[in-house]
C-alpha positions in Angstrom: -62.4 36.9 -89.6 -63.4 40.4 -90.0 -66.6 39.9 -88.3 -64.6 38.0 -85.4 -62.3 41.0 -84.9 -65.1 43.4 -84.6 -66.7 41.1 -82.2 -63.5 41.2 -80.1 -63.0 45.0 -80.4 -66.5 45.6 -79.2 -66.3 43.4 -76.3 -63.1 44.5 -75.0 -63.7 48.1 -76.0 -60.5 48.5 -77.7 -62.1 50.5 -80.3 -65.5 51.8 -81.3 -67.4 49.4 -83.8 -70.3 50.2 -86.0 -73.7 48.9 -84.6 -74.8 48.8 -88.4 -74.5 45.9 -90.5 -73.8 47.9 -93.4 -71.4 50.8 -94.1 -73.5 54.1 -93.8 -74.7 55.8 -96.7 -74.9 59.5 -95.8 -77.5 61.5 -97.5 -77.7 65.4 -96.8 -80.8 66.8 -95.2 -82.7 69.4 -97.3 -82.7 72.7 -95.6 -79.6 72.3 -93.1 -77.7 75.8 -93.1 -74.4 76.8 -94.3 -72.9 76.9 -90.7 -73.6 72.8 -90.4 -74.1 70.1 -92.9 -76.5 67.4 -91.5 -76.5 63.9 -93.3 -78.6 60.9 -92.4 -78.1 57.2 -92.8 -81.5 55.7 -93.8 -80.1 52.2 -93.6 -79.5 52.8 -89.9 -83.3 53.5 -89.1 -84.4 50.9 -86.4 -87.5 50.8 -84.2 -87.6 50.1 -80.5 -90.4 50.2 -78.0 -92.4 52.6 -80.1 -89.2 54.8 -80.8 -87.2 54.8 -84.0 -83.4 55.3 -83.8 -81.1 56.7 -86.8 -77.6 57.7 -87.2 -76.7 61.4 -88.4 -73.7 63.1 -89.1 -72.7 66.8 -88.6 -70.1 68.8 -90.3 -69.3 72.4 -89.1 -68.0 75.1 -91.2 -66.4 76.6 -88.1 -65.2 74.6 -85.0 -68.2 73.8 -82.7 -67.7 74.3 -78.8 -67.9 71.1 -77.1 -67.8 70.0 -73.6 -63.9 69.3 -73.6 -62.8 71.4 -76.8 -64.0 72.5 -80.1 -64.6 69.9 -82.6 -65.5 70.0 -86.6 -67.8 67.2 -86.9 -69.8 64.7 -84.9 -71.6 61.4 -85.6 -74.8 60.9 -83.3 -77.4 58.3 -82.8 -81.0 60.0 -82.1 -84.1 58.5 -80.8 -87.1 59.7 -82.7 -90.8 59.9 -81.2 -93.0 60.0 -84.2 -96.2 60.4 -82.3 -95.0 63.6 -80.7 -92.9 64.7 -83.6 -89.7 65.1 -81.7 -86.2 63.6 -81.5 -83.0 63.5 -79.1 -79.5 62.6 -79.3 -78.8 59.4 -77.3 -75.0 59.0 -78.0 -72.2 60.9 -79.8 -69.0 61.1 -81.0 -67.1 64.4 -82.0 -64.1 64.7 -84.0 -61.2 67.3 -84.7 -61.6 66.7 -88.5 -64.4 67.0 -91.2 -66.8 64.1 -91.8 -66.1 62.0 -88.8 -62.4 62.0 -89.6 -59.4 63.1 -87.2 -59.0 62.4 -83.6 -61.9 61.7 -81.3 -62.6 64.8 -79.2 -65.4 63.3 -77.1 -67.9 60.7 -76.9 -71.1 60.3 -74.6 -74.0 58.1 -74.2 -77.2 59.2 -72.3 -79.9 57.3 -70.6 -83.5 58.0 -71.5 -84.2 60.1 -68.6 -81.6 62.4 -69.6 -82.4 62.9 -73.4 -83.0 66.4 -74.6 -86.1 66.1 -76.8 -86.4 68.8 -79.6 -89.4 69.5 -81.8 -88.8 70.8 -85.2 -90.2 74.3 -84.5 -89.4 75.5 -87.9 -85.8 74.3 -88.0 -85.2 72.8 -91.4 -82.7 70.3 -90.2 -85.0 69.0 -87.3 -87.9 69.1 -89.8 -85.5 66.7 -92.2 -84.9 64.3 -89.5 -88.5 63.7 -88.6 -89.5 63.6 -92.2 -87.1 61.0 -93.1 -87.6 58.9 -89.9 -91.2 59.2 -89.5 -92.7 59.9 -92.9 -90.3 58.2 -95.2 -89.1 55.2 -93.1 -90.1 51.6 -94.5 -93.5 50.3 -92.9 -91.5 47.5 -91.4 -88.0 48.6 -90.1 -86.2 45.6 -88.8 -86.1 45.4 -85.0 -82.7 45.6 -83.5 -81.7 46.6 -80.2 -79.9 49.9 -79.6 -76.4 48.9 -79.0 -74.5 49.6 -76.0 -71.2 50.2 -77.7 -69.6 53.4 -76.5 -70.3 55.2 -79.8 -70.7 54.7 -83.5 -67.7 55.5 -85.6 -68.1 54.9 -89.3 -65.5 53.4 -91.3 -64.5 55.4 -94.2 
């Protein structure tokens, strides 16, 4: 019954539904600074058309400036290009509270032509994302399509 309810909610858009088959297992990325904690869900690693996708959770010590208003945390799906050692946020949901809690402040999806690619360039969090996704990912990541749900909201 739970699966059917999740399917109906996804189709009707009444609430965001996790595209993952399992609950996220957030792991902190080494090297993130004190202003923001970056966590990664290794279980969300997926491969599509030569790119990997992975979910991240960001938690800010101080409110971060957003498009609409300030927020305290965000959950974002990133595309990772291991050949060129870069990544880009492809969808994100921001929250008023810490750790993906509180009210949804904003959510967005972007199409590939609008992805803002970032290379590590010495940034510890960016290096951590690339290390986990490119260097530590299983040799065969199950192939699942990038979902078209408006955003990923982990259940807690």
